[in-house]
N, C-alpha and C positions, 0 to 999 in steps of 0.2 A: 473428399470424404474423410481422409485421415485428419485434416485440419479441423473439420467440424467435430470429429470425435475427440480430438485433443482439447478443444475449447469447451466441449461438453463436460469432459472429465475434470478439467480445470475449474469449471463453474461449480460442479458438484463438490469438489474438494474445498473450494472457497466457502461454499454454503455450510458444509459440515464442520469446518474448522471454527465457524463463528456461532454455531447453534448452542454451544456450551454456555453456561452462565458466566464464563470468564468475560472480562472486559477487553481482552486482548486475544488475538489469534495465536499467540505464542504458547507453547507448552514446554515445560522444563525438560522433558525427556528428549525433545527434538534437538535442542541446541546446547545441552549441557556439555557434550564432548567438545564442541567448538569453543565454548568459553574456557574450558580447562586448558585446551591446547594454546589458546592465545595468552592466557595468564602464565603458562609455563614457559612460553617462548619470550615473555617479557616484551610485549608489543609496545612500541614507542608511543604511538598515538592511540590513546584509548578514549572511549566515549563514556563519560560519567553521567549516566541517566538511568533511572529505574523505570524502564518502559512499562512494567506491569502496573505500576501505580500512577502513571502519567495520564492526566485527563485528556490531553491532545491525542495520545496514542489510542486511548479507548474510543474516542470519537471517530478517529480514522477507521478503526476496526468496525464500529457500528455503521459508518457510512458505506464501507465496502460491502457489508452484509445486506444493507437495505437499498442498494443502488437499483434504480428502476430499469426495466427493459424498454426499449424503444422499437419502433417499426423498422427502422433502418438497420439492416444486418451489419453493414460495414461499421457503423457507429457502435453497435453492440460488441463487435469483435475488438474494436480499439478500446472500449471501456473495460473489457475483460483484461486486456494487456495492461491498462492503467491500474486496475485493481491488483493484478499480479505484481507489478513493480512496487506498489505501496506495501504489499505484504512482505516482499523482499527487503524493503527499506526498514520495516519494523523488526524483522528478523536480524538484519545486519546491525542495527542499533543495539538490540538486546545482546547480541553476541560480541559487541564492541569491535566489530569488523569495519574499520574506517574505509577500506577500499570497496567493500561490498555496499556500504552506505552511499558512497559517491557514485557508484555505478547505478544503483537503484534510483538515485535522484536524477541522474541523466536520463534513464529510461522513463521515469515519471514525467519529466519535462517534455520529452519527445512525444510520448503518448498524449499528454495534455494538449500540445500544439495540434496534433492530428485530430483530436476530439473537437477542438475549437474550429478547425476547418470543416469537419463533417457536420457540425450542428446547424449549418446554414439551411439544410433540407428539412429541419424540424418545424412543426407548427409553433405558434407563440407560447402555448401552455407548456408543451414539452421542453421548449427552449428555456423557459423560466425555471422549470424543475431542474433541468440539467445544470443550469447556471448556479443555482443554490448549492447543489452538491459539489460542483467544481470549486466554488469559492470557499466553502467550508473545508474541503480537502486541502486546498492550497494554504489557507490560513493556519490550519493545524500543523502542516508540514513546516511552514515558516516559523511557527512558534517553537517547535521542537529544535529546528536548526538554530534559532536564536539562543535557546537555552544551552545547546551544546557549545556554541561559540563563546558564550559568556563563561562557561566553566572550563 
């Protein structure tokens, strides 16, 4: 029951965070302290990307907000975990937190693999919809990662 309540609250928070007209789930008040502390400490590895104006980050946010629900509860639970890891990924990039970004990528990959295993139970139409979302998410994450590595 507690787990169901946790994922329900997480889903509500996710939905509310993306209902604003922003193209990103990030807000300046949430991470401004983190950014300041990283810059004051002189972080060696910084991420040079403006996540607020990045098209790939915007699309990830939109995909998170519009992700469909399926009949399989185990799949929905894992999708919620996947969306949570993607939001953490965007927050970590915006805060220039390299360790947080790497952890979020690992969590995303782990959830992605679990979703791939759980999608066997879906009908053909739902499977195609899920595949489109997963491919677009993975493509946008890869594009952001390539941009970060190039800079």
